[in-house]
C-alpha positions, 0 to 999 in steps of 0.5 A, a space after each residue: 173216396 178213400 185214401 187207402 192203397 190197394 195192395 199189390 203183389 210184390 215183383 218178387 213173390 212168385 215161384 218158379 211156375 209163376 204162381 204166387 208165393 211169398 214168405 213173411 216173418 210176423 212180429 213174433 218170429 214166426 215165418 209164414 209161407 203164403 200161396 193166396 195173396 192177402 190170406 193167411 198162410 201156414 208157419 214155416 218156421 216157428 220159434 218154439 219148436 225148440 223149446 230151448 228158445 223159450 229162455 231167450 224169446 222176447 215178445 214183441 211190443 203189445 199193440 194199442 197202446 200209441 196216441 194214434 190209436 187212441 185218437 182213432 178210437 175217440 174218432 170212431 166212437 162218435 159215429 159207431 160201436 167200436 169193437 177191436 182187438 185180436 186176442 187169440 192164444 190157442 191158435 197162436 200157440 199153435 202158430 209159434 210151435 208145431 200144431 201136433 206137439 202143442 196138442 201133446 204137450 197140452 195133453 200132458 200138461 208139461 212145464 213148458 207149454 204151460 209157460 208158453 200160455 202164460 207168456 201169452 196171456 201176459 202179453 195179451 193182458 198188457 193188449 187189453 189194457 191198451 184196448 181199455 185205456 183206448 175206451 173201446 166198447 168191446 174186445 175181440 177174441 178168437 181161436 178155432 177149436 172145432 173141425 167142421 164135425 167135432 172139436 180138435 180137443 176135448 172139452 176136458 182138456 180145454 176146461 183144464 188148460 184154456 178156460 181158466 186162461 180165457 177166464 183171466 183176461 175175460 174177467 179183466 175186460 168185464 171188470 172194466 164194463 167193457 163187452 167180449 166178442 168171442 169168434 170160433 170156427 168149427 163144430 164147437 157145440 159142446 163148449 157153448 156152456 162154457 162160453 156161457 160160464 165164462 160170460 161172453 157177450 156175444 159169439 161169432 160162430 161158424 154157422 155151416 158147422 151147426 145145426 143152426 136151430 140148436 144153436 139158436 136156441 142154446 145161445 138164446 137160453 145162454 143170453 149170448 148175442 150172435 154175429 151171422 156169418 154166411 160163408 162156406 160150401 153154399 156161397 161157394 158152390 150154391 145157386 143164388 136161391 140156395 144162398 137166399 133159403 139159407 139166409 131166410 131160414 137161419 133168421 128164422 132160427 135166430 128171430 133176428 128181426 126181434 133182436 140177439 143177432 146181426 148180420 156179418 157180411 165178409 166176402 171170401 175167395 171163390 164166391 161167384 158174383 151172383 151169390 154175393 149179390 143174393 147175399 146182400 139182396 136177401 139181408 137187406 130184404 130181412 132187415 
């Protein structure tokens, strides 16, 4: 039996209507408002809304450098593949500064937004060093670039501003002989060639934002392994038969039984129990 403590909503974390509400400041000095317990909130205070704060801002201590973490990785590697890390550049920038301001700053290529991005790269390079010292098998990088229909930023802007910075981090990981697992939600098919150019080893896409037959063909062409994560409208509002058909069809698109992709199961709020049951049943059958 696990000794992990089940989190409980603090008594103070309710609004005047009795609904969950909490404000939590993270290590980066970003104050988040939370309306769903244990689910990521929305930034309320962002240190770099005032760009003068760049001069005095202090980053938190990079993670993964203590012996407790290193020992936990050694223990995990005895029995399983070890993927660790929370390297996120674009999303962290749009949390520490207002989202629309970051987009405009990137478009205008301001001195300040370049300084902010470079500060984060330097910070994450230290975290990557710590992960490499712990001898993980692969490092996780995650940033959401798309809406349900298209990109948030243009491919041109991605290639000018973000891609060179990802390359610095990814090259460091590969030079150490480790793998890169890249997650990105949204309809990002226009960036897949860039992901291949960055030489990511595996990709975790938002499946319901793609024509999965086209996605599978592209990723197979680029020799990028794929994490198949089923979530969204069908899991929330479909029937168990809808869930099973979707998983089955995607598995055929990716030819999962012959390698190159795997099933990743994560249960979101709002999944009816019968759909969760159907998800496990069809994956168990297909495996």
